[in-house]
C-alpha positions as CSV (number, residue, x, y, z in Angstrom):
1,M,115.4,91.7,106.1
2,C,118.4,90.1,108.8
3,P,117.0,87.5,110.9
4,G,115.0,87.8,113.7
5,C,113.7,91.9,112.4
6,R,110.4,90.5,111.8
7,K,107.6,91.0,114.0
8,E,105.0,89.5,114.9
9,G,101.5,90.6,112.6
10,T,103.2,92.2,110.4
11,P,104.2,91.1,107.2
12,G,107.6,91.4,106.5
13,G,109.7,94.6,105.4
14,L,110.2,98.3,105.8
15,Q,107.4,97.5,109.4
16,S,109.3,95.3,110.4
17,L,113.2,96.4,111.1
18,P,115.3,97.9,113.7
19,F,114.4,101.3,112.0
20,G,115.6,103.5,115.0
21,F,113.8,107.3,113.9
22,S,111.3,109.5,114.8
23,T,108.2,112.0,113.2
24,K,108.5,113.8,116.4
25,G,112.5,114.5,116.5
26,W,114.8,115.5,114.0
27,W,114.6,112.5,111.9
28,A,112.2,112.1,108.9
29,L,111.8,109.1,107.4
30,S,111.6,108.9,102.9
31,I,111.4,106.8,100.9
32,I,112.4,106.6,96.4
33,A,111.3,103.9,95.2
34,S,110.8,101.2,92.4
35,P,107.6,101.2,91.0
36,P,105.0,99.5,93.5
37,Y,105.3,95.7,93.8
38,A,102.0,95.0,93.0
39,W,101.1,92.0,90.8
40,P,103.3,88.2,91.8
41,C,106.2,87.6,89.9
42,Y,105.6,83.5,87.8
43,Y,108.3,84.2,86.1
44,G,110.9,82.7,89.2
45,I,110.6,85.2,91.8
46,D,108.9,83.6,94.3
47,T,106.5,86.6,95.5
48,G,103.3,85.4,97.3
49,T,100.3,86.0,96.2
50,K,98.3,89.0,95.1
51,E,96.5,90.0,98.5
52,Q,99.7,89.3,100.2
53,L,102.1,91.7,98.5
54,L,101.3,95.1,99.9
55,A,101.1,97.0,97.0
56,N,97.9,95.9,96.1
57,G,95.0,97.7,96.3
58,R,95.9,99.6,99.7
59,T,97.1,103.6,97.5
60,L,100.2,105.9,98.7
61,E,99.1,107.3,101.5
62,E,98.2,103.7,103.0
63,I,100.9,102.2,102.3
64,R,103.3,105.9,103.6
65,E,101.3,105.3,106.9
66,F,101.7,101.4,107.4
67,I,105.3,101.4,106.7
68,G,105.4,104.9,108.8
69,A,107.6,106.4,106.7
70,D,107.1,110.6,107.1
71,S,107.0,110.5,102.7
72,L,106.4,107.9,100.7
73,E,107.8,108.2,96.5
74,Y,108.4,105.9,93.3
75,L,109.7,106.3,90.4
76,S,107.3,105.1,87.0
77,V,107.9,102.8,85.1
78,E,108.5,104.6,83.3
79,A,111.5,106.3,84.7
80,L,113.0,102.6,85.7
81,Y,112.9,101.6,82.1
82,K,114.3,105.3,82.2
83,A,117.2,104.5,84.8
84,S,118.0,100.6,83.4
85,D,118.9,102.0,79.9
86,R,117.4,99.5,78.5
87,T,114.0,98.5,76.4
88,R,112.7,95.5,76.9
89,L,112.3,94.9,80.7
90,C,109.2,92.6,82.5
91,T,107.1,95.3,84.6
92,A,104.6,92.8,85.2
93,C,104.9,93.1,88.9
94,F,104.7,97.0,88.9
95,D,101.9,96.8,86.1
96,G,100.3,93.6,85.8
97,N,100.3,93.0,82.1
98,Y,102.7,89.9,82.0
99,P,104.5,89.5,79.1
100,T,102.8,85.9,77.9
101,D,98.8,85.3,78.1
102,L,99.3,82.2,80.7
103,Y,98.4,84.6,83.6
104,Q,96.1,87.7,81.9
105,E,94.6,88.0,85.4
């Protein structure tokens, strides 16, 4: 995220970026993203707590409205595997299934 783009009172991310799109004019903001990032990473990526993650506990429609997109779709975890051409990926941040018992909830 660029320095100074964060609006006061927002958690950061797309809603904080200075987009010039308008849902009332010619522009439409459609986002297709990785699976929803709803679980914290305990394996080296500083993501904060579950409560701080936008996708945790929110519906697709709530997230779409929050970020101001006209449409929002997510890849499935299966599609992520297929796109990566790998047989093993840690997907705990997407599905909450951690590879170790230490962080099971």
